[in-house]
N, C-alpha and C positions, 0 to 999 in steps of 0.2 A: 548905714555901719552892718558889719554882718554879726550874726550873735551866735558863740556858738558854745560848745559841752563846759563844763565845768567840774573838775573831781578838788574834790578836801579832802584833805586826809589828821585827821587827830593820832598821832601817832604816841602810842604807849613802852612802857620799857617790853610786855612780854607781844604784844600784840600792838596792831592797827586797824582803825576805822575809816574806810574810806566810801564817802556820799557820793555820787555823780550824776550830778543836778542839770538836765536839759537846758535850754537855751532858754522857753521862758521861764526858767527857775522853779522845774516839779521836780522834784527825786525818783530818776530816770532806773537807778538802783544803789544797793547799799552792799559792802563789803564784811568783815573780818578776817584781816590779815594777817594770822598763827606766825608772831617770824622763824620759829623753830624749821622751816622746812621752804627753800624751794618754789616747792609745789604751791603754797600757799600768795605767793610772791605771782608766780604764773596764771594761777583764777585774776587774779588784779588787771596781768597785764589783759585777759582773753576779758574783762571786763569792758576796759574802757578799749579795744576793740571792736566791742560789738556799739559801742556810741560810737564814735567812727561812724560808724557805719550807717549806724537809727539815723544820724545829723547831717554826713558828705560833711565833715568836719574831723578831725585832732583835738581832744580835749584837754583843755587848760589846767592842767596839775598844779594845784598846792598845797604846802603843807608846814605843819611847826615845828621849829627851830627847837630839841628838847634836845641837848646834849648832845651827844655821841646818837640816841637811837635812831635817829629818823636819818643816819648816815647810809648805811646800806639797803635799807629803800631808795633812799634819794636814788644812791648812784645805780642798781637792780635797773629804775624807770630812768635814764639818761641813756642804758645801756640798746635799752628796747626802745628807743627813735623821743622820746618824750620828753619837752622841755619843764623840768618843775622849777615851781621859785616855792623860797621858804621864806615863814611868815615868821619871826619872833613875838612870841605871846604879848611878854611883858613894851614892846614898843608898838605893837599895833593898837593899843586905846584911845 
């Protein structure tokens, strides 16, 4: 079984918080993604690429479904080549 890094995103109205975990479940990095500029999204993409280089595997990205707030970030991540799983926090209990 190959272990890969995971990025979890907590989505909010004005910003999202992303934590990237190493394959051994240690926090590799954290970032706040402000939704007011695409430049902020690019910083998150750079962090994911850094994790991919460090662990020789593209991170799995998981984010919560939050009405419509997650959609812009979801599409931005898809457009740069990341497969994103959307989790409904109510159904994940």
